[in-house]
N, C-alpha and C positions, 0 to 999 in steps of 0.2 A: 400524494404524500401530504402529511400534515404541515401546517405552517411552521417553517423553520426559524422564524424570528423569535428573539427572546421576549418574554413577557415584560410589560411595562413595570419596572421597579426602580428604586432609587439607585443611582450609580455607585454609591458607597456600600450597597448591600453585598454580602459575600455570595459568590457564585458556587454552585455545587459541581460535582463531577459530571452529572447529567448535563448541566448547562454547558460545560466545557466541551463535552463530546458532541453536543448538538451543533455547536459552532464548528468543530473540527469536521463533522460530516458535511456541513454546507460548503466548507472550503474544499473538501475532496470532490464534491459535485462540481464546484466552480472550475477546478483545474481540468476535470474531465470534459467540461463544456467549452474549454478554451478561453475562459474569462480571466484566468490567472496564469502567469508564467511560473515555471517550477521554482525559481529562486524566491519569488514573492510568496508563493504558496507555502514553501517550507518555513519562511520567516513568520508568516501569519500563524501557521500551525503551531510553531514553537511558542509563539506569544499566547495562543489560546490555552495551551496546556499549563502555562506559567501564570495565567491570569488568576487573580484572587477575588475580583469584584466584577459586577455587571458593567461598571464604567470602563473596565479594561477590555471586556469582551465585545461590547457593542460596536466599536469602530472597526473591528475585524471583518464584519460582513455588511457594514453600512452602505457600501457602494455596489453590493451584489443584489440582484433581484431575487424575490422569493423563488424557491426551487420550482421549476416547471412553468414559471411565468415570466417570459422575456418580452417586455413591451416592445412593439414595433417589429418583432421578428418571430419567425416560427420557432417553437421550442426545440432545444437540441434533441435529436433522436436518441432514444435509449438503445443500448446495445441489444441486438437481436438474440433472443434465447436460442434460436436455431443455429446461430454462429457458435454458441457454446457447445451445442450438441455435436457439431462436427469435430470439436477438439477433445471430446471426452471419450474414453474407451480405446484409445490408441495404445499399441504395444509400447512398453517402456524402452527407451534407449539408454537410460541411466537411472541407477538406483542409489548412487552415492558418489562422494568425491572427498578427497583429502589433500592436505598440504602440510609438509614439514619443512620449515625454513624456506618456503616458497609460496606459490599460489595456485589456485585452480579457478576455472570458469565454466559455467554452464549457461549459455545464452544463445540467442537466435532460435532457429527452428529445431526443437528437440522435444522429447516426450519424457516427462517425469514419472517415475514409478509411484505406486500408491504409498510406499514407504521409502523415503529418501533420507540417507544419513550423511552428514557433512562433518568433517573434522579438520581443525586447523591448529597446528602447534608452531608458535612463533612464525606464523605466516598468515595468509588471507585467502578469501575466496568470494566469488560472486555467483549467486543463483538467480538468474533472471527469468521470470515466468511470463513476460509480456508477449512473447511469440510462441510460448511452449504449448504442447499438447499434454493431456492428462490421461494416465492409465485408468483412473477411476474417478467417480464423482467426489470422493473424499480422499484427500492427500495429507499425509503427515510428513513434515520435514523436521528431522532431528538435527540440531546444530550443537556441536561441542567444540569449544575453542579454549586454548590455554596460551595466554600471552599472544593472542592473535585476534583476527576479526573476520566475520562473515557478514556479507550484505545479501539480503533477500529482497529482490526488486519485483514488485507486483503491479499490475495495471490497476487503475482506480476502480474498475468495475468488478474486481475479484473479491469473493467472500473470504476474509482472512481472520484467523484467531491466533493470538500469541500468548503463550503460557510459560515461557522460559524463566530461568533463574540465573542470577549472576552473583559472584563473590569477588569483591575488589575489581569490579568491571561493570558492564551494562548489558541489559537485554531490553532493547527499545521496542515498545509495542505501539508506537504512533502510527504504524501502517495497518493496524487492525481495523476492521470495519466490515459492514455488510456489503454484499455484492449485488449485481444486477440479476434479474430473473434468469434462471437456468444456469447461473454461475456455479462452478465446482467450489467446494469448501476446502481451504488449505489451513491446516493447523501447524503452526511453527512452535516448536518446543525445544528443550535442551538445557545446556549449562555453559556459562562463560566464567572462566577463572582468569582474573587479571587480563581480561580481553573483552570483546564486545560482539554482540549480534544486533544488527540493525535491520528492521523490516521497513522498507520504503515504498510508498506509492508514487509511481511515475507513469505518465502517459506513454503509449507506444511510440517509438521513434518513427519519424516520417520515412517512407520508402524512397530513398534517394534515387534509386534506379528508375522507379516509376516517374518521379518528378523530371528526370533528365529526358525520358522518352516523351513527356508531355510538352516539353519546350520546343 
């Protein structure tokens, strides 16, 4: 990977969208490597997208080594492309979900269809892909919410594109980004009216059962 550090420029110079995304991608890599805890990652990511100058961006990655170069330790292993192969092409167990004045949840071990539609009316829902299998290499998630909210939770190594639209609400694309080799591509689209759709990158939760067996 190319050097992720910002070029040497005056702190007061205005940063571009490319500069902000460059820092955001390094932060995503850092949380995947275990260098940042989720609360600090989310705080820094929010600051990166709000930054206006190089002086505001530079401190966000100052204490992080260049990607792939961890002095004194072996580099963090990249996700195995073969691991993705085992999760792609599985029969779908769900192709949609909806909630009216309530909630829905898709999480844990499940398989998402190549086209998945989610709807929330004055309610909410969670679509968690961290342990999910995929029916196809390309997945489209269509989210529609009216005075409600839908969270799409993806692992840091998943290839994600966000193209939704919001009216008097929000369609957050901070979870968008490239994935690791062999990763399926997930496109999140849809519409939010007086509500919101959030796409969040979070590491896979530790296997509590496995940890208890190892003790």
